[in-house]
N, C-alpha and C positions, 0 to 999 in steps of 0.2 A: 504494500500500500504506500502511496505517496504521502509525504509529510504536508500538513497544512501550514502554510506560511502567510503571514501578513507583513507587507513590506511597503516602504516608501523610498523612492529613488529619484534623485534630481542632480543635474550638473548644470552650471551656469551657462555653458555654451549653448544649451538648448533653450533656456528661458533666462534672460539676463536681468530683468527687473531694474533697468536703468530708470532713474527718476521715479521709481515706483516701489517704495517700501511695502512689503506685503507680509501677512502672517496667515498661517493655516493651522488648523488642528488636525493632528493625526493620532488616533487612539488617545493615549494619555498625554501626548506631547504637543507642544506648540513649536512650530518651525517658522522662523523669521528670515526673509531673504531680501537683499537689496543690492543692486549692481553698482550703485554709485550715482553721483550727481553729474550730469553731462556738462553743466555750467562750470564745474571744476575740472573737466577734462576726462571724465569717466567714459569708457567706450567698450568695456568688456566685463564679463563676470566669469572668473575661473574657480569659484568655490563649488563644493559638492556636498551632498548629504545622502546617506544610505541608512535606513532603519529597518530592523526586523523586530517583531514583537510576538510574544506567545499569545495565541488566541485566548481571550478571557483573562489576560494578565498573567503575572508570575515572573516575567522578566522582560527587559527591553535591551536591545543591542543597537547602538547608534554610532555611526562613523561620520566625522566632520572633516572636510578637506579644504585646504586653501592653497591652490596651485599658483604658479607664476610662469611667465613666458607664453604658455598656452594652457588650455584646460585638458590637454591630452593625458597628463598624469592622473588627474582626478577621474577622468573617464575610465582609465585603466584600472584604478583601484575599485571603482564602483562595479565595473564588469567582473573583476576578479573575485571580489567578496560575494557578489551575487551568485557567481558560479559555485562558490563554496558554501552557500547558505545551508544546504542540507547537512553538511558536517557540523556547522556551527550550532544548528538546532539540536542535533544529536548530543553534542557536548553539553548544551545548556539543559538537557534532560537529566544530567548527572546530579548527584547531591552537591550542594553549593560548596562543600569543603573540597570537592574534586574538580568542579567545573571550571573555576577561574584558571588554575594552573594548567589544566588540559587545554583550555582555549588559548592561553599564551603560547604553549608549545605548538599548537596547531597553526596559529598565525605566523610564528617564526619559521615554521617549515614551509609555508607558502611563500613568504617574503624572501627567503634565502634559497628558494628552488631555482635551478638554472632556467627553467621555463619562464618564470616570472622575471628574473633578472634580464633575460634576453629581450622580453617585451619592453622592459624599462629602458634598455639601451636604444630602442627605436622611437621613443617619444621625445617631443620637444618640451623641455621644462621639467619641473619637479613639484612635489606637493608636500605640505605639512599634513600630517594624518593623526587625528585623535579618535580613538575608539573607546567607548564607555559602555559598560554593561551593568544594569541593576538587576540583582537576583536576590529574592527574599529581602532582608534588611541590610544588604551589603552593596557596595559600589566598587567596581573594578575598572581600571583604565589602562590604556596602552597608548603612548604618545611619542610621535616623532615630529619634532619641530615646535612651532610657537603658537599653536592653538591652545585655548585656555579652558580649564574645567573647574567649576565652582560648586561647592556644597554649601547651601545657604540655610542656616538655622539660627534662631535667636540665641541659643546657648553658646554656639560656636562664635557668633558675631560678638557676643559680650566679651569674648577672649581674643578678638581680633583675628579669628581664623575664617577664611573664606575660600582661598584658592587651593586646590588639591595638587595640581601639577606645577612644575617649573617650566616657564616658557624657555625653550632652547632654540637658539638661532643657528643658522648654517647647518641645519639637519633636515634632510628631505628623503622622499622616496620618488624615484623617477630617473631621469637621465643622470643627474647627480644623486647618488643613492647610498645611504648609510649601510644598507645590507650588502652592498658590493665591496665594502671595506673589510680588511682582515678581522676587525672587531666592530660589530654593529653597535651604534649608539642609539638608545631609546630609553624611555622610562615607563615603569608600570607600578601600580599600587592598588591597595584595597583599603577601603574605609567602611566602618559601620555607620549606618544612619542613626541619628539621634531620635529619641522618642518625640512624637508629634509631627508637625508638618516640616518636611525637608523639600527644598527646591534645588534641583540639579540644573546647571546652566553650562552649556558648551558654546564657545564663541570663537570666531576668527578675529584676527587683529583689526579688521576694518571697523569693528564696534568700539574699540579702545583707542585707536590712534587717529582721532578725528577732532578737529576744533581745539578746544583747550584740554583735551584728553581727560575729561572729568571722570570717565568710567575706568580709567587706569587706577583710580583710588578704589580699592575693593569695597570700602564702606559705602561709597556712593553707588556702586553697582548693586550692592545688597539692598539699598533703599529703593533703587529703581525696579528691582525684580520682586520686592516684597511689599511695595507701597499700596498695591491693590489686591483684593481677594481674587480677582479674575486674572490668571497668569497671561492669558492672550492679550489683555489690555496692557499689561506690563511690557510684553515683548513688542507690541505695536508702538508703544510710547518710545522705547529706546531706538527702534528702527526709524521712526519718524525723526528722532533727534539727529541721527546720522545724516539724513537728507537735509534737514534744516541747517546743519553745520557745514554743508557743502562737502560731505565726504566723497572723496574720489575713489577710494578703494572699496571693493565689495565687502559687505558685512553679512554674516550668516550666523544665526542663533538656533540652537536646539535646546528647549527647556521643558522640564516637567516637574510636577510636584507629587510627593508621596506622603501619606499619613502612616507613620510607623507606630505601631502600638506597643512595640517592645522597648523596654528601657535599655539604655546603653550599658555596655559591659562594666564600665567603671563609673562610680558616682562622681559628680563634681564636688570639689571641696569649697 
């Protein structure tokens, strides 16, 4: 029997959203897309998004891409991960204590395979790639490059904690490729959600590096994504802000909220 899969797939070369910040709801997620302000010189969109979700909930798999030179590397990543979706779904059916490590090994095997590396050598440009999976009350991520992942919760905000990954520059997948090096450079991690409402935000740098760069301050970003009960309104607000500030670079956001009923493993002091 075939596996049931629910997925969302988009690359900016197909729909650019120049001068047109837009949001859409997909399952529990809100996806914001904007190609840039043409008055500031924007003329292309090289971002990409790929989402898998378990029917009825249980887990979400999201990949966010920010390519440069062309969108070919983003297109390659979406095509590759979509082709491996069946394997990803099988791994996410494992118990959570096995699933994340198995998924990381699975992705590394794909990205370091000669077939994938050969395809990368044939594309123009390269992409940052951030993959995030929520399963039960845990969040796992795999990051190459400078896309950002935030876990927003009032208890964490009170202690100044917002960003989960480190933005790393000069790190890509594509024609210039970290996985073609003798030692590949990437980051990964796992965090437990806090009890109550958690908001997960993945974003490309076009949201942060615009105008006065207000959202580079994670406290301001926290306020922007938690200021309204309706998360889609929050995403629409920040995307409109990029347009109003004459953002030239593409900006893409994937955000979703989860109500976690379990208490964290360690009490706050």
